[in-house]
C-alpha positions in Angstrom: 35.3 -13.4 5.7 32.4 -11.0 6.1 28.9 -11.7 4.9 27.9 -10.0 1.7 24.5 -8.4 2.0 22.3 -7.4 -0.9 19.9 -4.5 -0.8 16.9 -5.0 -3.1 14.5 -2.5 -4.5 11.5 -2.9 -6.7 8.7 -0.7 -7.9 5.4 -2.5 -8.3 2.3 -0.6 -9.1 -1.4 -1.2 -9.6 -4.4 0.6 -11.1 -7.9 -0.3 -9.9 -11.2 0.7 -11.4 -14.5 -0.7 -10.0 -17.7 0.3 -8.3 -17.6 1.8 -4.8 -18.8 -1.3 -3.2 -16.9 -1.4 0.1 -14.4 -4.0 -1.2 -11.0 -4.4 0.4 -8.4 -4.9 -2.3 -5.0 -6.5 -1.4 -2.1 -4.5 -2.9 1.0 -6.0 -1.4 1.9 -8.7 1.1 5.2 -9.9 2.5 5.7 -13.7 2.7 9.1 -13.8 4.3 10.5 -12.8 7.6 12.4 -9.8 6.1 10.0 -6.9 6.2 10.8 -4.1 3.8 10.6 -0.4 4.0 7.9 0.8 1.6 7.3 4.3 0.2 3.9 4.4 -1.4 2.0 7.0 -3.4 -1.8 6.6 -3.9 -3.8 8.8 -6.3 -7.5 8.7 -6.0 -9.1 9.4 -9.4 -12.6 8.1 -8.5 -15.8 9.7 -7.2 -15.6 8.1 -3.7 -13.1 8.1 -0.9 -10.7 5.2 -0.5 -9.0 4.0 2.7 -5.4 3.0 2.7 -4.5 0.3 5.2 -0.9 -0.5 6.0 0.0 -3.2 8.4 3.5 -3.3 9.9 5.5 -5.2 12.4 6.0 -2.1 14.7 2.4 -2.1 15.9 -0.7 -4.3 16.1 -2.7 -1.3 14.8 -2.5 -0.6 11.1 -1.8 2.8 9.7 -5.1 4.0 8.2 -5.4 7.0 5.8 -8.6 8.1 4.0 -7.9 9.6 0.6 -10.7 11.8 -0.7 -11.5 11.9 -4.4 -9.0 13.8 -6.6 -6.3 13.7 -3.9 -2.9 12.0 -3.5 -0.9 11.0 -0.5 2.6 9.6 0.0 4.1 8.0 3.0 7.0 5.7 4.0 6.6 2.9 6.4 9.2 0.5 7.8 8.7 -3.2 8.4 5.6 -3.5 6.2 3.7 -6.8 6.3 0.6 -6.0 4.2 -1.0 -3.1 2.2 -4.6 -3.0 1.1 -7.1 -0.4 0.0 -10.8 -0.3 0.8 -13.3 1.4 -1.5 -16.1 3.3 0.3 -19.6 1.9 0.0 -21.1 4.6 -2.3 -23.7 3.1 -4.7 -23.3 4.4 -8.2 -19.8 5.8 -7.5 -16.5 4.8 -9.1 -13.6 3.5 -7.0 -10.6 4.3 -9.2 -7.1 4.7 -7.9 -3.4 4.1 -8.6 -0.9 2.8 -6.1 2.9 3.0 -6.8 5.3 1.3 -4.4 9.0 1.7 -3.8 9.9 -1.5 -1.9 13.4 -1.7 -0.3 14.9 -4.4 1.8 18.0 -6.2 2.7 19.0 -9.9 2.3 21.3 -11.2 5.2 21.2 -7.9 7.1 
């Protein structure tokens, strides 16, 4: 009898609004050995740039993308282990962004 595998998908999202203080904000972390494929959209509504940091099993170096104010980026990354966003250190600025994730993986694959 063949194994039955299950593909899972979920769609977490987060909206952050705070001062531009250089903080690194964790967005998503994998706690299992099954690393998903993640499609993410980040919209920067604030007055300072934010830096998207995506760690993945394929490389010791994370994928890093700077998102200027009033911009949006989308990307898909396989074997994601951790996603975080760093606000720039801009005194008096507003770090305000939305991150939407489409997380897909497989159980027993």
